[in-house]
C-alpha positions as CSV (number, residue, x, y, z in Angstrom):
1,M,168.3,188.9,117.6
2,P,165.1,190.6,118.3
3,P,164.0,190.6,121.9
4,Q,160.8,188.7,121.0
5,R,162.8,185.9,119.4
6,L,165.0,185.6,122.5
7,A,162.1,185.5,124.8
8,A,160.6,182.7,122.7
9,L,163.8,180.8,122.8
10,V,164.0,181.2,126.6
11,T,160.5,179.9,126.9
12,L,161.2,176.9,124.8
13,F,164.4,176.2,126.7
14,E,162.6,176.4,130.0
15,R,159.8,174.1,128.6
16,Y,162.4,171.5,127.6
17,W,164.3,172.0,130.9
18,D,161.3,171.1,132.9
19,D,161.0,167.8,131.2
20,T,164.5,166.8,131.6
21,V,165.8,164.1,133.7
22,P,169.3,164.1,135.4
23,L,172.0,162.0,133.9
24,D,173.5,159.5,136.3
25,V,177.1,161.1,136.6
26,D,179.9,159.7,138.7
27,D,183.4,160.8,139.3
28,S,185.1,158.5,136.6
29,G,184.5,160.9,133.7
30,P,186.8,163.4,132.3
31,A,187.3,166.9,134.2
32,G,186.3,165.4,137.6
33,G,182.8,164.3,137.1
34,G,182.2,165.1,133.4
35,V,180.1,162.9,131.1
36,T,182.0,161.5,128.3
37,G,180.7,161.9,124.7
38,K,180.3,158.2,124.4
39,A,178.1,158.1,127.7
40,V,175.9,161.0,126.2
41,A,175.5,159.2,122.9
42,T,174.5,156.0,124.6
43,R,172.1,157.7,126.8
44,W,170.6,159.5,123.8
45,G,170.7,156.4,121.7
46,L,172.9,158.1,119.0
47,S,176.2,157.4,117.7
48,R,179.0,159.2,119.2
49,R,179.6,161.5,116.3
50,T,175.9,162.6,115.9
51,A,175.9,163.3,119.6
52,Q,178.7,165.5,119.4
53,C,177.4,167.3,116.6
54,H,174.1,168.1,118.6
55,I,176.2,169.1,121.6
56,Q,178.2,171.5,119.6
57,R,175.1,173.0,118.0
58,M,173.5,173.4,121.3
59,T,176.8,174.9,122.7
60,H,176.9,177.4,119.8
61,L,173.3,178.3,120.0
62,A,173.7,178.9,123.8
63,W,176.8,181.1,123.2
64,R,174.9,183.0,120.5
65,G,171.9,183.6,122.9
66,A,174.2,184.7,125.8
67,R,176.0,187.1,123.4
68,A,172.6,188.5,122.2
69,G,171.3,188.9,125.8
70,A,174.5,190.8,126.7
71,R,173.5,193.2,123.9
72,L,170.1,193.9,125.2
């Protein structure tokens, strides 16, 4: 990934990050405080399956970005 593209993705991420609001998380979820897929789907107004697809895609993109950053 070219450095310019990575910089643009970082800028985009930071813009969206600044607009986020924290999820209300308690200790009842899996992994000692994690949020269940169903809880995320409900919060996003999506089906559980659609939310999981979005989460997998975001995780994949984050992983690729991290690997690209490691090569710079």
